[in-house]
N, C-alpha and C positions, 0 to 999 in steps of 0.2 A: 283658794285665800281668804276671801268672805268669810264663806262657808267655815273653813277651819277659825277663822275669828269670835263668830256670831256663840261656837261652842264654847270659847272658856268663859269663864266670872269675872267679870268687870276689877272690881275691888281689887279682887286677889292678884297677887304678882305673880310672873312667871317669863321660863325660858322661851319664849316662842322661836321655832325651829322656824324659816322662812325658804324651804326648801323640802315642805312637809309635800306638797304638791304635788314635786314634780316623782317625790319614792314614789309615792300612790299613780301614777300615769307610770312607773315604769311594770311598778310590780301586776298592775294586769293591762297593760300594755306590749309591755316588752312581748315580741313572737319568740314563742319557746316550743311550739309545737311540731311535733318531728314526723319530716314528707321521707317521700320515697319517689325515685324516678320509678319510667313505667315510660315502654313506648305502646303510639294506639295503636288501631289499627292500618294502617298509613304509612306505621315506621317513621313517626317525629316523634322524637323522644320530650317527654313532661315529667310533672314532678306531681303529682299527689299526699293529701294530709294521709296519717297511720291511723284507722282506728281498732283497737282489740276490746271486742263485747262490747263494739258499740261506744267505749268513750277514748276519747284522745290522746294521743300516745304524744309523753312530754321529752325533747330533745337532751340529755343530760345537759353536754356543750349546749344548750343556750341557755337551760337553765341557772347553768353558775358562771356564766359571762354574767346574766340579772340580775344575779346573788350579788358577784363579785363589782361590777357597775353604784350600784346600791350602797353596797358597803363605803366606796371609795368618795362619794356622792356625800350619803353622810356625817364624812369626817369634815370633809369642807366645808368651811366659815359660812355662813349667811349672808348675800350680796343683797343687802334692804336700795331700795329703787331713788332715783336720787331729792327727791322729794323726801321720804325719810334719812336721807346723809346730811341734806339741811336741818330739821327740824331736831334730828337728832344730837349734831353737830352741833348747831348753836345753841340751844334747850328751847322750850316753849315760852320761855322769860323774854326771848329774845325776835323770836317768830311769828309773827303774822301767816296762820296758817289762809287762804280762801281758793276753797277746794267744794266740793261735792262726797266729800270724805265724810262718816256720821261716825266712822270711828279708825282711830287708828293709833300705832308704835307708838310710842313714847320711850329714855332711855330718863330713870329716875334712881336718884339715890336712896341706896337704902340705909336705916339709920347705923349698923353700922361697919359702911364706909361700904359699899361693894356696890359697882354700878347692878342694874337688871332692869327690864323692860317691862313696862305697863301695855294694857290696852285700855284705852281711854278713848269714850266714846264723846260725843261731839253733838248737839243742843243743834236746832233750824237756828238757832239764832247767835250759832257759833262767827258768822261770814261776815256777820253784821259788826257786830263787837270788835271783832281783830280787824276790821277795817279800824273804827275810829280810833283802836289805841296805836295800830301807825299813823296815822295822821296826825294825833296827840303826842306824837314824839313818846310814843308807853315805848313801840316796837323800834326795832331799826331794821329792818328784814323783812320784805313782804313775798310771798313766794301766792299766784296766786294760776287758775286754770283755766281752759273754757267753762266748764260746769261753773266754776263759782265767781266769775268777773263779770259775771252780767250787769249790765246796767250802772254797773262802779267810776272815782277814777282816783288815782296814782297819785298823782300830779302834784310838781309844790304848788299848790295854790295858796296865792297873797289872804286867804281868810280862815288859814290853818296851821295850826303851829308849829310844823313838821314844814321847813320852807329848803330843807337840805335839797344838795344834787342828789335826785335822781340815779345810780346805773344798773340799767336794766337790761337783764341778763336774760337773752333769748334762747331757751334749752329745748329741745326737740317741736322746729315748729311746723312741722308734718308737710302734708299733703295742702292740704287746706289754705290758700294764700291771706284768704280774704280773712280766717279768723286772724291769722299771726298780723295784721297788718292792723285789725279792727282792737287786736292785744296791743299795741306797741303806742295805737292812741291814748292810752285808758291814762299811760305816765306820761302824757304830751300832751296839754291843752291849751289852751286860754287862760287869761288872768294869772299868771303864773309865775314866780321865783327866776325862775331860771328853766330850757329846757335839759332834756335827759339827759345822759351819756350813754347812747345802745351800745351791746357788747352781744353777737351773734357768737352762738357756740356750734361747737364740728370738733368729731374727737378724728381719729384718724387714720377713722372708713373712711375712704376717696370719696365713694357716692353720695356720700350725706353732704354732699354739695349739690349735693340732685334738687336736695330741699329748700336749702340755701337759695338756689338759684333762680325758683320758682317765686321766691318773695321778689326777688329783687328786679323780676323783670316786671312783677305787675306794681312794685313802686315807680318803678322808671313809666309806664302805662300809665298809671296813675299821677305822676307831675304830669306828664303831656297834658291828660285831658284834664285838671284840675288849674292849673298854673303857666302850659304852654312851654315849659319844659320839663326834659326829663330827671335830672337831680331833683329838683324840691320834692317831689314823690319822696325822694329815697332820702336828705337832708345828709348826704354822704357818707352814710351806717352803711351801703357797698362797695365795694373794689368795683371795676371796671371789668376785672374777668372773673365777677362771681356771676355777672348774669349770663348763665351755659347755654341762653335760647338768641343772643344775637346772633350781626352777622358774621361778625368774627369768626363766633365759635362754628356757625357752621362750616364758613373755609375753612377753620384749622381742622373740624370733621371730614370735611370732603380729601383733606391732606390726612389724615390717618389713617381716610380704607384706601389711599395712593399707595401710603407705602408697608400695612399689610398683603396690600394685593401684591406690592415686589418684592416683600418679605426682610423688611427694615425696621422693624421691632421685635427687638430682642423680649425675649422669655413672652411672644406669642407669635404662635404660625397662624397666619392664614385659613388653615385647615382648623385648628385652634380656637380661633374666635366663632367662624360659624359655627361650630358644635355647641358650645359655651351657651354662645345668643341667639342662636337659632338664625342667624343675620342672615343673608345669603350676597357675595358681594359679585359674583359673579357670575356670565349667561352660559349657556348649555356649553357655548362655544369656550367659554375659559377665561371670557374677556371679562373684566371690566364693566358692568352694567354701571346706565345710562344713570335713571332714576336708583338711587343709592337711600339707604334706608336716613331719614332722618333724625334731627339731633333727638324733639322727643322719646322718641322712639329708640335710640342709641343712651340715652342715659338712662329710661326703663328696664331694660334690658340689661346693663351697666350694674342694677342693682341685687339681679339674681344670681352673679359671679359668685364667684369662692373673693376671698379677699387679696389673696395674692393678685391673685390675674385682674379685681378691680381695679387692685395699686397699680400696674405695672400699665395697663390700658390710658388710668385718667393719669399716670405724669407724663407720659407720651402726648393724653390730649393735651392737659395744662400749659405744658410748654410748648407747641406748638400755638395755642390760643396766643400763649404772654406773646411768644412770637409776634404776632397779627397785631396785638394790641399796644407794641413798644413799636413795631415797627409808625403804624399812625401815626402812634405822638410824634414821633419824630420826624414824620415828614409833614406831620399838620396838618392833618387830612382826618385824626377819630374828631368826634363829636363829641361835644363833652355840656353840650348846649348853656345856656345862661350863665359866667362864671362872675364873678363880686368880685369886679378890683380893688385894691386895698394896696396905701403906700401911704409914708412920711405926708406927702403931696400931689396934689394931682388939681393942675389948671390948665387951662385950654387957654393958648396966646395964637393959637389961628382958628378963624371960621369962617370955608370957603361957599360957594352957594354954586354949588354942579347939576342940578337939574329943577325945574320948576315944573310944576302943573300946568299947564295949560287953561282950568276951566276952575281946578279950585285953591289955583295958586302955592299951594302944600310946597314947599320944596325937600329937594335931597341937596344936605351941607354935609365935607369934612370936616371933622373939628384933629389940630394936632392938640397931641394933649404934653404938657411936658409933665414924667414922676420922678418925687426924688423919694428915692427907697432908702432906710435904715443898713448898713451893713453890719453883722451877724455872724461876723468869722467864726472857726472853730477855735475854742480851745486848744491848749497847749496838751492843761488836762485833761479834756476830756479824748486828742486825738493820742493820747499814750494809753488812754483806759479801752479806745479802743482795737487800743496792737496786744493788749491781753491775752487773744482769744489764740492758739496755737498757731494756725492760718496761717492769722497777720501779719505781715512784714513791715520793718519802716524800709522805707526809698524815701532818696534822694538824686532828679536829673542830673546826673554829668554835665546834659549842655546848661542850661537852664536854669541850676544851685535850686533849684527850686523842693522842697518837699510830699513828704503822699506817706498816707497810709494804705498798704494793700491790706483789701480786706475778700473776703469769697462773695460771690454773687451767682444769683439762678443761670444754672447751663443756657441756653437755648439750642431750638431741635429745629435743625435748619433743615433749606427743602428736601432736602434731600434724602432727610432719616437721620443726619451724623452730628448726634449735640457736640456744641461748640462748650468749654470749663468757658466762662467768664470771669473774672475778676474786678473788681472796685477800689479805686483812689482817689479818698478822702482826700478833701487839702481844705485849705482857712475857708476859702472862696466856690470849693464845687465839689461836685460828684460825679464821677466818672465811672460810666465801666468800659467795660472791651472783651476782646478775647484777650487769651495766652500767649499766641503764635501773633499777634497786637504788641502782644506787650516786651515779645521776646524783641521785638524788630525797634524799639525805642530806646531812649538812652536814661532809663530810668534803673539808679542800680543798691544792692541794699549798703545798708548804714547802720554804726554806731549811735546810738542810745544822743550820745551827748552835741554832735556832726546832726543829725538829723532834729534833736530840738532844736539847735542856733538858728536853722536855716527854718522853719518853724517860723521862730518867735522874730525874724527876722523881717517875713513874707507877712504877717497881721499888722508887724509896727507900720507899711507902706500902706496897710489897707490905710483907703478914706473910711470920714465917719458918713458919710451919705458920698450913693450913686445915683448921679441923672440920664435919664435915658427921654425920650419921646417917643408915642408911636400916632398912629392915625386913626380916626372911625367914625364910617361912612354912617349918619345918621338920620332920622325922616321921613321923607316918603322915600321906600326900599324899590317895592315893587318895581314901579315901570322902570328903572334903571339895572333888576335883579339879575338879569344876561349882562350886562357892561359889565360884572360882580368875577372877583377870583371865582375860579373853582376849585383850585388845590387848596385852600384852604375857611373855615368859615365858621370861625373862634368866636365865637356877638360876646361881649366886655356889658356888664350895669354896673355905677362907678359915680360916686357923689366928687363935685368938685371941692376946691378949701370955699371956698363960696359958695356953696356949699344947692348947686344944680344940675340935677338928677340929671343923667345919660345912658346911655340903651345904643349901641348899634353897633355895628360886623367892623373886623377889626381889617383893615388894608397898610398894603406894603407901602412905603416914600414910592417907587415905581410904578406902585398904580394912581397912587396921585396924581406923580408928577404928570403921567397917561393922559389923564383926568380933565384934571383942571385945563392945562398948558393946552392953545393949539398947535402952537407952530413948535420949533425946535424947545423940546424940554428941559428944564433943569432942574436943579438939586443943588443942594450944599451941601459942601462936604461932610455933613457932620451930621447929614441925611443921609447920601451915598455911602457915606460910614456905615455906618445902620443897619441900609440894604443888602452892601455885601453880606458883612457877620451873618441876617439872619439865613443869608442861602441862598431864598429863591430869586435873586435878580442876577439879570449881567447888565456891566455896564458897559456901554460901545461906545469908542472912543472917535476921534479923529482921526485921521492915518491910521486908518483901521488897527489901529490899539484895541484891548476886551479882558474887563476885568473881570476874576470872579470869587467865588472861594472855593478854593480845594482841597482837600482832605490828603496829608502825606502823614506819615509816619504814626499815622491816629492820630494826629493832630489838625485842626482845622489853620486855612493858612488862607491870605491872598495877595494874588497872580494877577500877572500881568500876562500879558499874551500875542501875538502882530505883531513885536520889535522888530525892526533894523540893524545889524551887527552897527551901524554908525547910529544909532540911537540910545545906548545900553549907556556908553560913557555921562551923558547927560541924564539919563535916568537914574542914573548911581549918585549922582549928582544929590536928584532933590532928593535921596532919600532910602529910594528904592536898597533892597540886598538880591546878589549874585548866589545861585549854589550850581552844582556839576549834578544831574540830576541824569545817569543812565546816560552818559555823554553827552550831555544836552543844557546847553544854557536855558537860565532858569531866574524871572524876576517874579520877586513880593516884595506888597506893601509889609513893615511888618508892626503885626499885630501890638503895641503900644498906645501909650498916651498920644506919639507924637504920629499915628495913626492917621487922622483924620486931617491933619498940617501936612501929613506928604501925601496923601490923596490930592486936598486942595491945590493945591502946586501941579501935581499933572495933570488936573483938570483945565488948571491952569492955559498952559499949555497944551494942549490935549484936549478944547473945547468938548462937552459930551455930546453924542448923534445919537444916541440912540437905549429905549431905554429895556430892557429885555426878559422878558419873562422866564425864569429856568425851568418851570415846567412844559411850557413854548416851545425854549429853544428847541 
């Protein structure tokens, strides 16, 4: 392509056909020589080129095919690269190009009003001038490459005239994660008016996510090394499932191998996978290998497959990875590093020392923090806008009278390879995903527009302006008591209180705090006990053999009291518990409402708390 451009005279306008080098390649490299079959001395059938008078004989059919392909390609419009498309679409007056190109093809308008392409030469000082034009706000779009971006900064510098928000698109990241990270840093420096907005770009070719995964993994490692936390390096640029080399990705890949072995991946059999990738999943005896190919090998081989096979395998792998991550998040075991907590108000209402180092005097403390958040319910107009999707439906719960918008949600692939279709219910203050099978067992029914709008507005009218809650953080010296901390959740919060005090520590449940602080019988206030039950990781064991825990029925969480006898039923119902017959058995529930903590407090007064159990260990 460069040689072709050099042959053109730059002052003259030309209609440059960008596919010329492809046509030359076909004309000189397309195989057209005739071959004939023959049998060697050992009886093996083979082929050899045909010569006549020492000259190769051309195959007429191959020549006709080559000529037809050249004609077809010559009739197609030229497809410029991404850089040329940007320059030609917005024009050189708006685009500052900082690359290593000495020539480029630009679009210019002739005197007769027609657009023609011009070969334009670029001097060696062009990159410096283009950078200055962008920073002085003379040009609003900047495109830079590895060759042209060395040693330059494009951030919203306070000393520059252009302090606009930088929207940094990452196009064609390539294999070198270090280079991509260095490029991202050119628009994010110190002394800037505002940080940039990063937007990685990927096509619908699934295997292209391999390149973004490399950068996501390196950013996670960079943040862990420089700041002691993973998300600092990525700055939220990538989602959890963008890192295809995490522990969840490795678990999902092993499950994919097992499903391929069991023949449960539609569109790709085990033999097709092994032939296409060259990876062996079975031993000589036909059993699944113990040392299966690692995730990096699988991702690299995925790039060499056809697009259809790539999409089939990656769709199955991505569904398994999503299920693994969502399960870890739901169970509280997903580690996202240090989370910065923000709210309308954060106050420390209680401080307790649970450990003091005998030599240094350093303390381990438990803070009880009161949190107040502003409620931002989904407005009716936004809900109806979401319902404009042909696949969306308006619903009303026949039992509670609540309204919801049913919208599509990504399906999940279960451990046995079965695809579970799911939907998402949008409510004023909730976003709940559930399977179609679970939805069919609930009381949600289709609703008319007017009935839906009335129910939605009524629920919004009862939403308070603020919601209050509390949580507990262990802070200070943690290493000596690390084994005492709960294993099921490792969430670490960073926050600043209303008084300006900065706190960083590990989140713990009220049940753990009650056990760590009290040496005798555990004590727990009704609000804390209610919050612990709603969290789902705590079981309250009461006197007289009663037990309270969170259960899931018909797709909804409820607080159930079990272990009661028949002579307790009337007294418990008088306290506010509700009874239901489920599978011909009487069950009692504490209503999940504003009266829930008060009803729970009445139960605890009658049947004192005997033990707080961790559900993961129960």
